[in-house]
Every structure is written in C-alpha cells, then in structure tokens.
N, C-alpha and C positions, 0 to 999 in steps of 0.2 A: 962266233966261238961259242961251242957247246959246254954248259957249266959241268962242275964236277959230277962224277959219276959215283953213284952210292948202290953198294950191294949189301943186301941184308940176307942174313943166313940164320934159319931159326934150326936151334941145335936141339931144343926141346919144347914141345907145344903142350903144355899142362894147362891149356884153357879147357877142353873138358871135362876137368876133373874140379873146376872150380864150382858149379853147382853144388856138386855132392859134397864138395869141404866145407862150402859155406853153409849149407843145411846142417850138417853134423855140429859144426860150432855153435849155429843158432839153438840146435836142440839141448846142446850141453849148456848153454847159458840160459835157457828155459828151466830147465832141470834145476842148476843153481839156485835160480830167483825163487822158483815155486818152493823148495826146500828151505831156504830164506824164509820165507814169510810162512811156511809152517811153523818154524824154530820160533820166530818173533811172537805168532799167535797164541802158541803154547805157553810162551813167557807172560804174554798179557791177559791170558784167560783168567776167570776169577775161578778160584777151587775152593769147593766145598768137599766133596768127595773124590775129586781128580777125575770123573768120568769125563767130562767135557773137554779137558784137557788131552786125556789119552784118545778121545775119538777124534781129534783134528788129523787128518791123512792127506795126503797127495795123490791123486791119480792125474796119469798123461794120456793125452787123446792126440789124434792127427800126426802119428808117427813120432812124437814129443815134441811138436810143435806147439801144443797147448799143454798147459799144466793147469789143474784146478785143486785149491786147496779148500778144506773146511770140516766143520764136524759132521759127524753121521749121527750125533742124538738128535732125536726131535725138537727138543727145545733150545738148541744151539741159537736159532734166530731169535728165541724170546730175549736170551741173554744179550744177544748181539744189538737188539735194537729197540729191545723194552716192550711193556703192552702199556695198556691204561692204567694200570693199578701199580707197574712197577718201572721206574727208569732203565733203560738200556745200558750196558756197560760193555760198550765196543770193544773187541779185541783182534777180529779179521781186519777191519778196515784198518785202523791204525798200523798194521801189520802191512798189509799191502802198500799204504802210502810210504811209508818208509824204506820198501824196498824198490818201488816202480822209479824212482829217478837214477838210482845205481844200476837199473836192468836197461832203462832207457839209453844211459850213458854206455854201458857196455856193448849194447848192440850197435851204437853209432860207430864207436871205436872198431868194432868188428867190421861191420860193412865198409868202412871208409879204408880199412887196411886192407879189404879184401880186392878192394877196386883200384886201388892204386898200381 
C-alpha cells in the first residue's frame, strides 16, 4: 500500500530576490556601523583646535560593503599611536572596538534571519 501523497504548490518564488535583499541589508548595516565608529571617534578625539575631530569622516567602497573611517589630517596617526617623545591618545581603536561586537551580532542576526 503506497504512503500518503504530498503535493507542493509554489505560489511565490522569492529565492532569486534573496541575494539582492541580503546584500542591501548588509550594506545598510555596514553604513550604520561605520557612522557609529565615526561618531564615537569624534567624541574620543582630543581637542585643542577641533581640526582633528572635524577631519574624521567615512568613505564607502565596494558598493557599500566596506566602510573606512578615519582622520584626514596628517598628524592623526601620531595622536592615535604616539611618538617616541609623546604618548598616544587612542581615539579610533577604542571607537572601533566598541562598535565591532554590535556589528558582528547584527550581521549574525541578519544572516540567520534570512537563511530560515
């Protein structure tokens, strides 16, 4: 005696849209996280004249999948890492370290939600 018969009817096939939707969501999260790093680093940057703080900005590459944030003044690296004569006062690394766990969790939630 044959087993029960199962009929599967596909009403809507949105699988082809999934890669585009996932990429758009990842680009959005990269943008949010990059701007969070920018805001935190501006808050942590030492201020004498404000030029260093004003020079911190974000740039997006690879269609928004890569966000780069940092200062455009030439002395920004010396403030961050210090010199032989002056200790550094980190502002970029602590900002990135604060945002990274939230970014990783958001990507995990995003991917696990899309793959279900």
